[in-house]
N, C-alpha and C positions, 0 to 999 in steps of 0.2 A: 394151300388148299382152300382156305376161306375165300381168297380172291377168285379162284375158279368157280366156287359155288355162287359167289356174288354175280359173276358174269353170266352164269347159267340162269340165275334167278331174274336177271334183267332182260332175258329173251322173252318177248311177249308170245302168248299162245298162237297168235296169228302169224308170227315170223317163222321163217325157215332158218335153221341153224345146222349147217352140215357137220358131219363127223370131222372133215378136214379143218373146219374152223375151230372146233373144240380141241382137236389134236394140236393145232397151232397155239391156242391159248395155253394148253397144258405144257407143251414143250417150252414155250416162252417163260412160263412160271417156274418150271424145273430149272431152267438156266439161271433165272433170278435167284432161286433158292441156293443153287450151287455157289454162285458168286457170294451170297451172304455167308454161307458156311466157310468158304475159303477165306474171306475177309475176317471173319470172327476168329478163325484159327491163327491167321497172321497177326491179328491184334493181340491175341493171347501170347504169342511168341515175342512181341515187341519189347517185353521187359528184359529179354536177353540180348546180348550184343551179337547180332548176326546181320549179315548184309541182306538187303531186300530180295535179291535174286535167290538166295538160299531159302529164305522164308517162303517165297512164292513156290518153289519146287516142293518144299516140305508140306505146304498147305495143299497143293495139288495131289501129292502122294497120300496125304491123310484122307482127302475126299475119296480118292479112288479106292483105297483100302477099306474105308468105312461104308461107302455107298455103291461101289462098283464103278468101273471106268465108263464114262459117258462122253 
């Protein structure tokens, strides 16, 4: 969220910033956040002995159950 606020704060008053641009920034940042959450979940599971494909599926399921499927 802070990264989006920073991007918006860097738009000068004389510049045009379309809704499509802002939407693109937001979608990109949401995808980045999703990757961070999934990676953190997988990292937390790494203490257990599971193969990476199982961890990846479990991490994706965790994200979908917690934040909704995107």
